[in-house]
Legacy VTK file of the C-alpha trace (Angstrom):
# vtk DataFile Version 3.0
C-alpha trace
ASCII
DATASET POLYDATA
POINTS 126 float
8.588 -31.496 -35.620
10.897 -30.298 -32.876
10.669 -32.063 -29.545
10.716 -29.903 -26.439
12.967 -31.208 -23.747
10.914 -32.388 -20.748
12.826 -30.088 -18.381
11.779 -26.981 -20.329
8.160 -26.929 -19.155
8.973 -27.168 -15.423
11.550 -24.404 -15.862
8.970 -22.262 -17.634
6.535 -22.870 -14.776
9.184 -21.914 -12.212
9.985 -18.743 -14.145
6.310 -17.746 -14.314
5.777 -18.445 -10.627
8.921 -16.503 -9.713
7.715 -13.556 -11.784
4.355 -13.679 -10.027
6.040 -13.893 -6.622
8.272 -10.905 -7.326
5.323 -8.887 -8.607
3.491 -9.556 -5.341
6.498 -8.287 -3.395
6.342 -4.940 -5.225
2.791 -4.197 -4.087
2.044 -2.640 -0.661
1.629 -6.096 0.891
5.083 -7.121 -0.336
6.836 -7.470 3.035
3.846 -9.265 4.552
3.775 -11.656 1.586
7.496 -12.335 1.979
7.177 -13.014 5.711
4.167 -15.286 5.147
6.022 -17.184 2.425
9.054 -17.705 4.655
6.814 -18.919 7.506
4.953 -21.348 5.243
8.180 -22.786 3.816
9.741 -23.092 7.289
6.634 -24.783 8.662
6.521 -27.176 5.713
10.169 -28.121 6.256
9.580 -28.696 9.974
6.458 -30.803 9.423
7.804 -32.809 6.467
9.426 -35.614 8.519
6.310 -35.985 10.664
3.983 -36.105 7.631
6.315 -38.540 5.842
5.560 -41.096 8.565
1.831 -41.033 7.896
0.125 -43.895 6.127
-1.374 -43.315 2.691
-4.869 -43.644 4.144
-4.250 -40.995 6.805
-2.654 -38.665 4.258
-5.646 -39.095 1.940
-8.021 -38.211 4.782
-6.040 -35.105 5.701
-5.920 -33.953 2.084
-9.673 -34.551 1.739
-10.370 -32.581 4.935
-8.212 -29.678 3.743
-10.036 -29.633 0.395
-13.426 -29.682 2.144
-12.278 -26.821 4.412
-11.157 -24.854 1.336
-14.529 -25.480 -0.317
-16.358 -24.303 2.809
-14.202 -21.176 2.873
-14.961 -20.439 -0.771
-18.684 -20.941 -0.176
-18.516 -18.588 2.816
-16.828 -15.923 0.695
-19.373 -16.499 -2.075
-22.191 -16.035 0.433
-20.634 -12.930 2.016
-19.814 -11.257 -1.321
-22.752 -11.921 -3.617
-22.310 -11.046 -7.261
-25.171 -10.266 -9.566
-25.328 -10.836 -13.270
-27.650 -7.846 -13.661
-25.097 -5.158 -12.744
-23.449 -4.612 -16.137
-26.608 -4.758 -18.293
-28.389 -2.385 -15.908
-25.575 0.173 -16.096
-25.398 -0.055 -19.887
-29.169 0.247 -20.334
-29.420 3.112 -17.833
-26.684 5.029 -19.646
-28.341 4.282 -23.004
-31.564 5.800 -21.632
-29.626 8.886 -20.519
-27.978 9.199 -23.940
-31.327 8.786 -25.715
-32.725 11.605 -23.550
-29.851 13.881 -24.576
-27.853 13.637 -21.333
-24.297 12.853 -22.340
-22.613 12.882 -18.932
-21.827 9.675 -17.104
-23.524 9.338 -13.733
-20.758 7.179 -12.277
-17.223 5.950 -12.935
-18.470 2.658 -14.353
-17.634 3.509 -17.960
-14.182 4.768 -16.969
-13.450 1.346 -15.493
-15.153 -0.651 -18.262
-14.783 1.383 -21.480
-15.608 -1.651 -23.611
-19.307 -1.074 -22.761
-19.408 2.521 -24.072
-20.048 1.566 -27.733
-22.813 -0.798 -26.643
-24.515 1.954 -24.622
-24.160 4.304 -27.585
-25.698 1.777 -29.995
-28.560 1.032 -27.623
-29.307 4.752 -27.338
-29.889 5.043 -31.109
LINES 1 127
126 0 1 2 3 4 5 6 7 8 9 10 11 12 13 14 15 16 17 18 19 20 21 22 23 24 25 26 27 28 29 30 31 32 33 34 35 36 37 38 39 40 41 42 43 44 45 46 47 48 49 50 51 52 53 54 55 56 57 58 59 60 61 62 63 64 65 66 67 68 69 70 71 72 73 74 75 76 77 78 79 80 81 82 83 84 85 86 87 88 89 90 91 92 93 94 95 96 97 98 99 100 101 102 103 104 105 106 107 108 109 110 111 112 113 114 115 116 117 118 119 120 121 122 123 124 125
């Protein structure tokens, strides 16, 4: 069995993260992402000496508060953007009803975006 050098995995992680970062820069928000990244890194470098002087207890409290704030933010997004589990089955069953009635046209772009559900709608229409 071949052993992987311990430095290989961190280098692989860095390569994957760099690829993801460069792909973000290609999108329309690329310059904004670059500016935000530079600001975050600069702020982290400026705050590093101040944070290094904190006690472990204070650092643990700050980390816990940041995690709680992140959780609250995620719950707020979850509440503002509800997702239903009935959307896909409803679309598939509705299209199966249309196919069973002899109407072959799609009423929306749903099946263009999710073509994996077309065979299921076809089978349900039989």
